[in-house]
PLY file of the C-alpha trace (Angstrom):
ply
format ascii 1.0
element vertex 155
property float x
property float y
property float z
element edge 154
property int vertex1
property int vertex2
end_header
-13.20 2.18 -16.05
-11.29 0.47 -13.11
-12.73 -2.71 -11.37
-10.73 -3.36 -7.83
-11.05 -7.37 -6.02
-8.93 -9.50 -4.27
-6.44 -11.85 -5.58
-6.08 -15.05 -4.19
-3.56 -16.65 -7.57
0.01 -16.27 -5.70
1.51 -16.14 -9.15
-0.50 -13.31 -10.06
0.28 -11.33 -7.06
3.83 -11.57 -8.02
3.34 -10.66 -11.63
1.00 -7.34 -10.39
3.72 -6.73 -8.07
7.06 -7.01 -10.33
5.42 -4.72 -13.28
3.52 -1.77 -10.57
6.48 -1.48 -8.50
8.80 -1.39 -11.56
6.91 1.15 -13.13
7.05 3.26 -9.71
11.20 3.95 -9.50
9.65 7.55 -6.97
8.10 5.24 -4.95
9.85 1.63 -5.29
13.82 0.80 -5.57
16.24 -0.77 -5.51
15.42 -3.71 -7.85
16.00 -6.43 -5.23
13.93 -5.30 -3.12
10.71 -5.16 -5.48
11.63 -9.02 -6.17
11.78 -9.49 -2.68
8.21 -7.79 -1.34
6.89 -9.32 -4.51
7.47 -13.08 -3.12
6.19 -11.52 0.10
3.48 -10.49 -1.38
2.75 -14.47 -2.50
1.42 -15.36 1.62
-0.39 -11.83 2.19
-4.07 -10.88 1.91
-4.03 -8.62 -1.91
-5.90 -6.55 -3.76
-5.65 -4.98 -7.53
-7.57 -2.32 -9.30
-7.96 -3.50 -13.38
-8.58 -1.38 -15.88
-9.96 -3.85 -18.37
-7.16 -6.74 -18.06
-4.20 -4.46 -16.74
-3.38 -4.41 -13.57
-3.48 -0.26 -12.45
-2.44 -1.03 -8.32
-2.31 -3.13 -5.72
-2.23 -2.90 -1.72
-0.52 -6.45 -0.06
-2.25 -6.50 3.77
0.36 -7.52 6.44
-1.95 -9.40 9.69
-0.01 -8.25 12.37
-2.76 -9.82 14.92
-6.57 -10.14 15.26
-6.86 -6.20 15.64
-4.72 -4.90 13.30
-3.51 -5.29 9.11
-0.77 -3.05 8.34
-0.68 -2.16 4.22
2.70 -3.67 3.95
2.72 -2.04 -0.13
0.05 0.12 -2.08
1.66 0.79 -5.43
-0.75 2.78 -8.08
0.66 3.44 -11.70
1.23 7.25 -11.90
-1.10 7.96 -14.93
-3.65 6.35 -12.56
-2.65 8.78 -9.93
-5.94 11.50 -8.73
-8.83 8.99 -10.49
-9.83 7.07 -7.50
-8.05 4.46 -7.99
-6.36 4.25 -4.36
-9.24 4.87 -2.58
-11.55 2.35 -4.30
-8.58 -0.34 -3.16
-8.29 1.22 0.12
-12.54 0.93 0.29
-12.11 -2.94 -0.45
-9.52 -3.69 1.81
-11.83 -1.50 5.00
-14.33 -3.89 3.78
-12.56 -7.02 3.71
-11.00 -6.04 7.54
-14.22 -5.65 9.09
-15.31 -8.23 7.61
-12.91 -10.48 9.40
-13.00 -8.03 12.75
-10.32 -5.94 12.52
-10.11 -2.58 13.82
-7.23 -0.96 12.99
-5.64 -0.46 9.51
-1.56 1.10 9.46
0.57 1.96 7.29
4.39 3.13 7.07
5.05 6.19 4.74
8.31 8.58 4.45
8.50 11.31 6.69
7.73 14.74 5.84
10.99 15.54 7.16
12.69 13.92 4.08
11.60 16.44 1.67
10.90 14.34 -1.16
7.83 15.71 -3.18
6.52 11.95 -4.28
5.52 11.48 -0.79
3.95 14.69 -0.30
1.44 13.47 -2.24
1.40 9.69 -0.31
0.71 10.81 3.01
-1.70 13.63 1.65
-3.76 10.23 0.44
-3.64 8.84 4.09
-4.29 11.53 5.61
-7.56 12.50 3.21
-8.65 8.73 3.61
-8.65 9.41 7.38
-5.20 7.88 8.58
-3.83 9.48 11.57
-0.03 9.72 12.25
1.28 8.30 15.54
4.78 8.13 15.66
8.52 8.89 13.73
10.83 5.85 13.80
13.86 7.62 12.88
16.10 4.78 12.07
13.35 2.74 11.33
14.77 1.68 7.29
17.52 4.48 7.70
19.29 7.80 8.41
18.01 9.11 4.68
14.51 7.28 5.31
12.87 8.47 8.42
9.43 6.29 9.08
5.92 7.57 9.41
3.45 5.03 11.18
-0.08 6.42 10.58
-3.29 4.22 11.26
-6.52 3.93 10.98
-9.20 2.89 13.23
-12.21 1.04 10.88
-13.60 -0.72 13.63
0 1
1 2
2 3
3 4
4 5
5 6
6 7
7 8
8 9
9 10
10 11
11 12
12 13
13 14
14 15
15 16
16 17
17 18
18 19
19 20
20 21
21 22
22 23
23 24
24 25
25 26
26 27
27 28
28 29
29 30
30 31
31 32
32 33
33 34
34 35
35 36
36 37
37 38
38 39
39 40
40 41
41 42
42 43
43 44
44 45
45 46
46 47
47 48
48 49
49 50
50 51
51 52
52 53
53 54
54 55
55 56
56 57
57 58
58 59
59 60
60 61
61 62
62 63
63 64
64 65
65 66
66 67
67 68
68 69
69 70
70 71
71 72
72 73
73 74
74 75
75 76
76 77
77 78
78 79
79 80
80 81
81 82
82 83
83 84
84 85
85 86
86 87
87 88
88 89
89 90
90 91
91 92
92 93
93 94
94 95
95 96
96 97
97 98
98 99
99 100
100 101
101 102
102 103
103 104
104 105
105 106
106 107
107 108
108 109
109 110
110 111
111 112
112 113
113 114
114 115
115 116
116 117
117 118
118 119
119 120
120 121
121 122
122 123
123 124
124 125
125 126
126 127
127 128
128 129
129 130
130 131
131 132
132 133
133 134
134 135
135 136
136 137
137 138
138 139
139 140
140 141
141 142
142 143
143 144
144 145
145 146
146 147
147 148
148 149
149 150
150 151
151 152
152 153
153 154
């Protein structure tokens, strides 16, 4: 059984980020980007799922304004996929956001035009959990990685 909790310790945020993102090469790379994000996460609201003492997932949030929070990064160890970890973390994030008056949660992910199977599962997760695709930005990251922008109203 796993538990989800908000993490406020900056070092723990970095350690969880590095451990999980480095374990998910189908979703996260290159190594220098993972390190950069692990440092950015130190200043962000951060939630992690634990199986005992082992971190198995995380969500880092980027606050854009008084209405909107972005799920800046989300990762769940592959052996924990389809076990409710992502959904439980999302529920914790939604509760956190509602409690602070935010109305929207957004997320950016790889668009289906890139035809990469691991992200088919990622998009299915967001759609199943009430996110709506709003727009594709073909060059947001680069030509080979078109960005799908999704949002969920929680207000």
